[in-house]
MDAnalysis code that builds the backbone (N, CA, C; Angstrom):
import MDAnalysis as mda
import numpy as np

u = mda.Universe.empty(498, n_residues=166, atom_resindex=np.repeat(np.arange(166), 3), trajectory=True)
u.add_TopologyAttr("name", ["N", "CA", "C"] * 166)
u.add_TopologyAttr("resid", np.arange(1, 167))
u.add_TopologyAttr("resname", ["MET", "PRO", "ASN", "ARG", "ARG", "MET", "LEU", "ARG", "SER", "CYS", "GLN", "ALA", "VAL", "VAL", "ASP", "SER", "LEU", "SER", "LEU", "PRO", "LYS", "PRO", "PHE", "SER", "VAL", "GLY", "ALA", "LEU", "LEU", "ALA", "ASP", "LEU", "ALA", "THR", "ARG", "ARG", "GLY", "ARG", "PRO", "ILE", "ASN", "VAL", "HIS", "THR", "LEU", "ASP", "GLY", "ALA", "MET", "THR", "ALA", "HIS", "THR", "CYS", "GLY", "LEU", "TRP", "ILE", "SER", "THR", "ASP", "PHE", "SER", "ASP", "ASP", "ILE", "PHE", "VAL", "GLU", "GLU", "ARG", "THR", "THR", "ALA", "PHE", "HIS", "ARG", "GLU", "HIS", "ILE", "ILE", "LEU", "HIS", "GLU", "ILE", "GLY", "HIS", "LEU", "VAL", "CYS", "ASP", "HIS", "GLY", "ALA", "ILE", "HIS", "ASP", "GLY", "ALA", "SER", "THR", "THR", "PHE", "ALA", "ARG", "LEU", "LEU", "PRO", "ASP", "LEU", "ASP", "PRO", "ALA", "LEU", "VAL", "ARG", "ARG", "LEU", "LEU", "ALA", "ARG", "THR", "ASN", "TYR", "THR", "ASP", "GLU", "GLN", "GLU", "GLN", "GLU", "ALA", "GLU", "LEU", "VAL", "ALA", "SER", "LEU", "ILE", "ARG", "THR", "ALA", "ALA", "GLY", "SER", "ARG", "ALA", "GLY", "PRO", "PRO", "SER", "GLY", "GLY", "VAL", "ARG", "GLY", "GLU", "LEU", "GLU", "LEU", "ALA", "LEU", "GLY", "ILE", "ARG", "GLU"])
u.atoms.positions = np.array([
    [114.976, 102.850, 95.928],
    [114.598, 101.914, 94.889],
    [114.886, 100.494, 95.372],
    [113.932, 99.582, 95.190],
    [114.135, 98.204, 95.637],
    [115.303, 97.544, 94.897],
    [116.062, 96.720, 95.619],
    [117.146, 95.980, 94.992],
    [116.705, 94.543, 94.723],
    [117.577, 93.758, 94.126],
    [117.215, 92.374, 93.764],
    [116.885, 91.529, 94.989],
    [117.652, 91.712, 96.065],
    [117.394, 90.947, 97.286],
    [115.997, 91.248, 97.810],
    [115.637, 92.536, 97.825],
    [114.316, 92.927, 98.300],
    [113.232, 92.367, 97.381],
    [113.455, 92.419, 96.090],
    [112.476, 91.888, 95.144],
    [112.265, 90.394, 95.363],
    [113.353, 89.631, 95.516],
    [113.225, 88.181, 95.754],
    [112.488, 87.908, 97.059],
    [112.841, 88.644, 98.096],
    [112.214, 88.461, 99.403],
    [110.716, 88.769, 99.348],
    [110.365, 89.882, 98.728],
    [108.954, 90.276, 98.641],
    [108.172, 89.327, 97.745],
    [108.798, 88.854, 96.667],
    [108.119, 87.900, 95.791],
    [107.832, 86.605, 96.543],
    [108.771, 86.167, 97.390],
    [108.555, 84.959, 98.193],
    [107.380, 85.144, 99.150],
    [107.265, 86.319, 99.733],
    [106.135, 86.608, 100.627],
    [104.824, 86.524, 99.854],
    [104.766, 87.158, 98.700],
    [103.536, 87.150, 97.890],
    [103.224, 85.735, 97.417],
    [104.252, 84.974, 97.030],
    [104.036, 83.595, 96.579],
    [103.464, 82.721, 97.685],
    [103.730, 83.071, 98.946],
    [103.226, 82.281, 100.073],
    [101.759, 82.572, 100.395],
    [101.218, 83.622, 99.800],
    [99.820, 83.980, 100.053],
    [98.892, 83.143, 99.181],
    [97.702, 82.926, 99.667],
    [96.664, 82.271, 98.865],
    [95.784, 83.374, 98.304],
    [96.175, 83.907, 97.153],
    [95.389, 84.998, 96.575],
    [94.068, 84.448, 96.059],
    [92.965, 85.043, 96.480],
    [91.647, 84.550, 96.064],
    [91.412, 84.769, 94.571],
    [90.657, 83.856, 93.981],
    [90.267, 83.988, 92.572],
    [88.760, 83.866, 92.493],
    [88.056, 84.839, 91.974],
    [88.584, 86.117, 91.520],
    [89.115, 86.916, 92.710],
    [90.065, 87.780, 92.409],
    [90.727, 88.531, 93.466],
    [89.825, 89.621, 94.025],
    [89.854, 89.737, 95.343],
    [89.260, 90.894, 96.016],
    [90.064, 91.133, 97.287],
    [90.223, 92.381, 97.630],
    [90.948, 92.731, 98.848],
    [90.214, 92.169, 100.060],
    [88.882, 92.226, 100.038],
    [88.101, 91.698, 101.153],
    [88.359, 90.223, 101.392],
    [88.412, 89.436, 100.317],
    [88.677, 88.001, 100.455],
    [90.102, 87.756, 100.953],
    [91.055, 88.547, 100.478],
    [92.434, 88.420, 100.955],
    [92.515, 88.754, 102.441],
    [91.845, 89.820, 102.860],
    [91.830, 90.180, 104.281],
    [91.208, 89.071, 105.124],
    [90.125, 88.471, 104.637],
    [89.470, 87.383, 105.377],
    [90.414, 86.190, 105.527],
    [91.133, 85.847, 104.461],
    [92.080, 84.733, 104.520],
    [93.215, 85.035, 105.500],
    [93.750, 86.243, 105.438],
    [94.828, 86.615, 106.357],
    [94.350, 86.626, 107.806],
    [93.125, 87.083, 108.033],
    [92.574, 87.094, 109.395],
    [92.466, 85.668, 109.933],
    [92.030, 84.753, 109.085],
    [91.934, 83.347, 109.492],
    [93.318, 82.799, 109.827],
    [94.289, 83.073, 108.981],
    [95.662, 82.607, 109.223],
    [96.226, 83.174, 110.522],
    [95.923, 84.436, 110.801],
    [96.468, 85.100, 111.990],
    [95.646, 84.804, 113.247],
    [94.447, 84.279, 113.063],
    [93.605, 83.946, 114.203],
    [93.013, 85.141, 114.911],
    [92.825, 86.225, 114.171],
    [92.225, 87.428, 114.749],
    [91.729, 88.317, 113.618],
    [90.781, 89.182, 113.923],
    [90.197, 90.006, 112.855],
    [91.166, 91.052, 112.315],
    [90.945, 91.378, 111.047],
    [91.621, 92.513, 110.420],
    [90.515, 93.469, 110.019],
    [90.507, 94.629, 110.625],
    [89.454, 95.617, 110.394],
    [89.989, 96.763, 109.553],
    [89.168, 97.243, 108.626],
    [89.540, 98.396, 107.806],
    [88.637, 99.553, 108.198],
    [89.256, 100.693, 108.481],
    [88.540, 101.896, 108.896],
    [88.933, 103.045, 107.973],
    [88.049, 104.012, 107.848],
    [88.407, 105.210, 107.087],
    [88.732, 106.340, 108.053],
    [89.618, 107.192, 107.604],
    [89.989, 108.379, 108.364],
    [89.609, 109.601, 107.556],
    [89.035, 110.558, 108.216],
    [88.696, 111.822, 107.579],
    [89.977, 112.453, 107.052],
    [89.950, 112.897, 105.819],
    [91.125, 113.495, 105.196],
    [91.714, 114.641, 105.986],
    [90.885, 115.385, 106.688],
    [91.381, 116.509, 107.486],
    [92.259, 116.021, 108.634],
    [92.039, 114.782, 109.084],
    [92.802, 114.236, 110.200],
    [94.130, 113.629, 109.758],
    [94.237, 113.270, 108.490],
    [95.382, 112.477, 108.075],
    [96.626, 113.270, 107.725],
    [96.505, 114.536, 107.399],
    [97.654, 115.382, 107.021],
    [98.500, 114.682, 105.964],
    [99.660, 114.155, 106.345],
    [100.572, 113.540, 105.382],
    [100.489, 112.018, 105.396],
    [99.543, 111.449, 106.097],
    [99.408, 110.003, 106.198],
    [98.174, 109.559, 105.434],
    [98.347, 108.628, 104.494],
    [97.164, 108.135, 103.779],
    [96.810, 106.718, 104.194],
    [97.662, 106.062, 104.959],
    [97.369, 104.730, 105.450],
    [98.086, 104.475, 106.758],
    [97.529, 103.540, 107.538],
    [98.060, 103.272, 108.868],
    [97.693, 101.851, 109.246],
    [98.634, 101.095, 109.802],
    [98.367, 99.750, 110.307],
    [98.694, 99.736, 111.787],
    [97.742, 99.301, 112.586],
    [97.939, 99.165, 114.028],
    [97.670, 97.718, 114.394],
    [98.618, 97.106, 115.081],
    [98.481, 95.728, 115.531],
    [98.418, 95.721, 117.053],
    [97.369, 95.110, 117.591],
    [97.253, 94.923, 119.039],
    [97.205, 93.423, 119.303],
    [97.084, 93.040, 120.554],
    [96.966, 91.620, 120.883],
    [95.651, 91.030, 120.391],
    [94.684, 91.885, 120.065],
    [93.339, 91.416, 119.748],
    [92.971, 91.513, 118.277],
    [93.588, 92.434, 117.559],
    [93.208, 92.640, 116.160],
    [94.298, 93.392, 115.413],
    [94.152, 93.371, 114.098],
    [94.939, 94.241, 113.229],
    [93.957, 95.243, 112.660],
    [94.320, 96.505, 112.678],
    [93.437, 97.556, 112.178],
    [94.176, 98.375, 111.135],
    [93.547, 98.495, 109.977],
    [94.093, 99.272, 108.873],
    [93.214, 100.500, 108.709],
    [93.846, 101.652, 108.677],
    [93.136, 102.918, 108.516],
    [93.528, 103.513, 107.171],
    [92.514, 103.963, 106.419],
    [92.729, 104.454, 105.062],
    [92.058, 105.808, 104.910],
    [92.765, 106.715, 104.266],
    [92.201, 108.026, 103.962],
    [90.920, 107.844, 103.152],
    [89.863, 108.566, 103.533],
    [88.587, 108.407, 102.837],
    [88.498, 109.221, 101.556],
    [89.245, 110.283, 101.446],
    [89.145, 111.176, 100.283],
    [90.145, 110.780, 99.205],
    [89.907, 109.628, 98.610],
    [90.765, 109.154, 97.535],
    [89.943, 108.268, 96.617],
    [90.528, 107.855, 95.512],
    [89.807, 106.999, 94.567],
    [89.722, 105.577, 95.112],
    [88.811, 104.798, 94.565],
    [88.675, 103.397, 94.960],
    [89.971, 102.636, 94.672],
    [90.581, 102.917, 93.533],
    [91.838, 102.265, 93.155],
    [92.934, 102.583, 94.171],
    [93.075, 103.856, 94.540],
    [94.108, 104.251, 95.496],
    [93.819, 103.674, 96.874],
    [92.552, 103.672, 97.272],
    [92.158, 103.099, 98.566],
    [92.575, 101.633, 98.634],
    [92.288, 100.892, 97.562],
    [92.657, 99.481, 97.529],
    [94.174, 99.325, 97.607],
    [94.900, 100.181, 96.909],
    [96.359, 100.083, 96.934],
    [96.906, 100.412, 98.330],
    [96.317, 101.376, 99.001],
    [96.740, 101.695, 100.374],
    [96.535, 100.477, 101.269],
    [95.388, 99.827, 101.139],
    [95.124, 98.624, 101.946],
    [96.153, 97.546, 101.626],
    [96.449, 97.340, 100.336],
    [97.456, 96.347, 99.958],
    [98.828, 96.712, 100.530],
    [99.148, 97.985, 100.565],
    [100.410, 98.443, 101.155],
    [100.452, 98.080, 102.644],
    [99.363, 98.338, 103.348],
    [99.320, 98.008, 104.780],
    [99.360, 96.497, 104.979],
    [98.733, 95.730, 104.081],
    [98.852, 94.270, 104.110],
    [100.320, 93.887, 103.929],
    [101.031, 94.627, 103.076],
    [102.462, 94.376, 102.895],
    [103.221, 94.469, 104.206],
    [102.931, 95.495, 105.000],
    [103.563, 95.601, 106.322],
    [103.208, 94.388, 107.171],
    [101.950, 94.010, 107.147],
    [101.461, 92.920, 107.976],
    [102.139, 91.603, 107.602],
    [102.163, 91.246, 106.309],
    [102.723, 89.953, 105.900],
    [104.247, 89.935, 105.957],
    [104.880, 91.090, 105.914],
    [106.342, 91.159, 106.074],
    [106.736, 91.208, 107.546],
    [105.731, 91.253, 108.411],
    [105.949, 91.282, 109.853],
    [106.792, 92.479, 110.276],
    [106.522, 93.607, 109.637],
    [107.204, 94.839, 110.024],
    [106.738, 95.238, 111.413],
    [107.574, 95.940, 112.113],
    [107.177, 96.279, 113.463],
    [107.765, 97.566, 113.962],
    [107.486, 97.818, 115.204],
    [108.028, 98.934, 115.966],
    [107.397, 100.262, 115.608],
    [107.046, 100.960, 116.635],
    [106.553, 102.326, 116.481],
    [107.776, 103.206, 116.285],
    [107.805, 103.930, 115.177],
    [108.907, 104.875, 114.996],
    [108.401, 106.271, 115.330],
    [109.321, 107.204, 115.489],
    [108.981, 108.535, 116.005],
    [107.826, 109.200, 115.271],
    [107.867, 109.241, 113.961],
    [106.803, 109.893, 113.203],
    [105.471, 109.194, 113.378],
    [105.484, 107.867, 113.470],
    [104.244, 107.112, 113.613],
    [103.605, 107.347, 114.974],
    [104.404, 107.460, 116.034],
    [103.812, 107.662, 117.357],
    [103.118, 109.016, 117.444],
    [103.655, 110.021, 116.783],
    [103.010, 111.334, 116.739],
    [101.697, 111.247, 115.971],
    [101.726, 110.563, 114.837],
    [100.516, 110.358, 114.033],
    [99.471, 109.614, 114.844],
    [99.902, 108.575, 115.547],
    [99.000, 107.768, 116.354],
    [98.285, 108.621, 117.402],
    [99.027, 109.419, 118.123],
    [98.433, 110.255, 119.174],
    [97.425, 111.241, 118.599],
    [97.700, 111.750, 117.415],
    [96.809, 112.727, 116.783],
    [95.544, 112.055, 116.234],
    [95.696, 110.897, 115.609],
    [94.561, 110.253, 114.948],
    [93.676, 109.460, 115.897],
    [94.271, 108.823, 116.892],
    [93.517, 107.938, 117.780],
    [93.840, 108.240, 119.239],
    [93.455, 109.403, 119.714],
    [93.825, 109.804, 121.071],
    [93.194, 108.948, 122.165],
    [92.108, 108.228, 121.861],
    [91.433, 107.436, 122.888],
    [91.986, 106.020, 123.033],
    [92.877, 105.599, 122.148],
    [93.433, 104.251, 122.225],
    [94.713, 104.277, 123.055],
    [94.761, 103.429, 124.072],
    [95.905, 103.361, 124.974],
    [97.137, 102.860, 124.215],
    [98.199, 103.651, 124.148],
    [99.409, 103.230, 123.432],
    [99.999, 101.926, 123.969],
    [99.740, 101.589, 125.227],
    [100.265, 100.354, 125.799],
    [99.663, 99.118, 125.133],
    [98.482, 99.248, 124.528],
    [97.843, 98.122, 123.856],
    [98.412, 97.875, 122.464],
    [99.105, 98.844, 121.932],
    [99.586, 98.768, 120.556],
    [100.930, 98.055, 120.510],
    [100.974, 96.947, 119.754],
    [102.230, 96.220, 119.568],
    [103.014, 96.791, 118.409],
    [102.299, 97.154, 117.351],
    [102.951, 97.685, 116.157],
    [102.106, 98.792, 115.579],
    [102.781, 99.776, 115.056],
    [102.094, 100.885, 114.395],
    [102.978, 101.358, 113.261],
    [102.433, 101.349, 112.069],
    [103.167, 101.856, 110.922],
    [102.266, 102.788, 110.154],
    [102.743, 103.977, 109.913],
    [101.980, 104.975, 109.173],
    [102.608, 105.158, 107.804],
    [101.767, 105.169, 106.796],
    [102.243, 105.313, 105.422],
    [102.349, 106.795, 105.103],
    [103.574, 107.264, 104.994],
    [103.776, 108.675, 104.681],
    [104.705, 108.851, 103.487],
    [105.808, 108.111, 103.467],
    [106.741, 108.208, 102.346],
    [107.413, 106.861, 102.159],
    [108.297, 106.781, 101.199],
    [108.881, 105.487, 100.857],
    [110.391, 105.492, 100.999],
    [110.920, 106.252, 101.955],
    [112.362, 106.369, 102.062],
    [112.987, 105.244, 102.870],
    [112.275, 104.639, 103.810],
    [112.912, 103.564, 104.558],
    [112.573, 102.206, 103.945],
    [113.367, 101.214, 104.307],
    [113.265, 99.894, 103.685],
    [111.909, 99.235, 103.925],
    [111.352, 99.371, 105.125],
    [110.050, 98.762, 105.390],
    [108.974, 99.346, 104.483],
    [109.012, 100.640, 104.268],
    [108.027, 101.268, 103.382],
    [108.207, 100.793, 101.944],
    [109.448, 100.655, 101.509],
    [109.703, 100.166, 100.155],
    [109.229, 98.726, 100.000],
    [109.482, 97.894, 101.013],
    [109.017, 96.505, 100.958],
    [107.495, 96.439, 100.902],
    [106.831, 97.202, 101.744],
    [105.365, 97.184, 101.760],
    [104.804, 97.636, 100.419],
    [105.403, 98.651, 99.838],
    [104.939, 99.144, 98.537],
    [105.184, 98.108, 97.444],
    [106.320, 97.444, 97.497],
    [106.627, 96.406, 96.517],
    [105.667, 95.230, 96.660],
    [105.391, 94.801, 97.889],
    [104.432, 93.715, 98.110],
    [103.066, 94.095, 97.556],
    [102.620, 95.320, 97.807],
    [101.323, 95.769, 97.281],
    [101.290, 95.664, 95.762],
    [102.344, 96.109, 95.109],
    [102.400, 96.056, 93.646],
    [102.466, 94.624, 93.141],
    [103.226, 93.767, 93.827],
    [103.327, 92.366, 93.417],
    [102.010, 91.623, 93.612],
    [101.282, 91.939, 94.685],
    [99.963, 91.324, 94.886],
    [99.044, 91.717, 93.745],
    [99.014, 92.991, 93.426],
    [98.142, 93.466, 92.346],
    [98.514, 92.791, 91.022],
    [99.799, 92.663, 90.748],
    [100.249, 92.018, 89.515],
    [99.865, 90.543, 89.509],
    [100.117, 89.842, 90.617],
    [99.794, 88.417, 90.702],
    [98.297, 88.167, 90.587],
    [97.521, 89.102, 91.100],
    [96.061, 88.958, 91.061],
    [95.504, 89.297, 89.688],
    [96.317, 89.965, 88.872],
    [95.839, 90.355, 87.547],
    [94.763, 91.410, 87.616],
    [94.791, 92.181, 88.679],
    [93.737, 93.164, 88.921],
    [94.256, 94.562, 88.654],
    [93.605, 95.264, 87.753],
    [94.001, 96.651, 87.483],
    [93.357, 97.624, 88.450],
    [92.167, 97.337, 88.876],
    [91.472, 98.322, 89.704],
    [90.443, 97.647, 90.586],
    [90.129, 98.318, 91.671],
    [89.097, 97.850, 92.578],
    [87.735, 98.278, 92.088],
    [86.776, 98.308, 92.987],
    [85.430, 98.721, 92.601],
    [85.440, 100.150, 92.069],
    [84.582, 100.447, 91.109],
    [84.598, 101.782, 90.511],
    [84.210, 102.867, 91.502],
    [84.859, 103.996, 91.347],
    [84.486, 105.176, 92.120],
    [83.266, 105.796, 91.467],
    [82.527, 106.551, 92.221],
    [81.354, 107.215, 91.674],
    [81.655, 108.643, 91.272],
    [80.705, 109.261, 90.636],
    [80.762, 110.688, 90.320],
    [81.938, 111.088, 89.465],
    [82.487, 112.246, 89.784],
    [83.586, 112.823, 89.016],
    [84.819, 111.922, 89.071],
    [85.106, 111.328, 90.236],
    [86.256, 110.427, 90.344],
    [86.143, 109.284, 89.348],
    [84.964, 108.676, 89.266],
    [84.759, 107.576, 88.327],
    [84.979, 108.013, 86.891],
    [84.499, 109.195, 86.545],
    [84.688, 109.719, 85.190],
    [86.166, 109.973, 84.904],
    [86.893, 110.497, 85.895],
    [88.330, 110.719, 85.722],
    [89.080, 109.399, 85.566],
    [88.704, 108.384, 86.349],
    [89.341, 107.074, 86.218],
    [89.167, 106.537, 84.802],
    [87.961, 106.673, 84.255],
    [87.717, 106.246, 82.872],
    [88.581, 107.034, 81.897],
    [88.618, 108.338, 82.060],
    [89.368, 109.201, 81.144],
    [90.869, 108.935, 81.207],
    [91.385, 108.596, 82.393],
    [92.819, 108.366, 82.562],
    [93.225, 106.921, 82.299],
    [92.253, 106.076, 81.980],
    [92.567, 104.686, 81.680],
    [92.782, 103.812, 82.891],
    [92.415, 104.299, 84.076],
    [92.528, 103.488, 85.286],
    [91.416, 102.447, 85.306],
    [90.336, 102.762, 84.686],
    [89.165, 101.881, 84.651],
    [88.731, 101.748, 83.198],
    [88.276, 100.562, 82.852],
    [87.792, 100.343, 81.480],
    [86.289, 100.405, 81.427],
])
């Protein structure tokens, strides 16, 4: 559970962002890419490949790449991206043991030597994961945004029924 110090720190990070109005994740990514001087690319991963990982951020010398599970709702997809943005803006780093295994399984053709940072979203037990999750929630709150673009089909109907979408 986040403590007061973490909340203050994460709020300061979110306050330093120029959240677009009206808010969109795409506009936020474009602004962050400009600030960082390199592209931020969002990719989808086949659910069969992700196992216990629903999001992943890889930073190289050339770009930041965010990978998101494709088999989820639009709202959850947006939140995963915001979580990975949380890692990026908090300047989290280092490949940890679980992430390097995930990396090898998901992206076997990418040379690990090119990767400066890799963080895989699996659980929220370590401090970096808690910070990233808190930043994602604070961005959503600051943006006043309840949900991203509507999902189609059955997912969209469930979002309406559960009050995720109006």
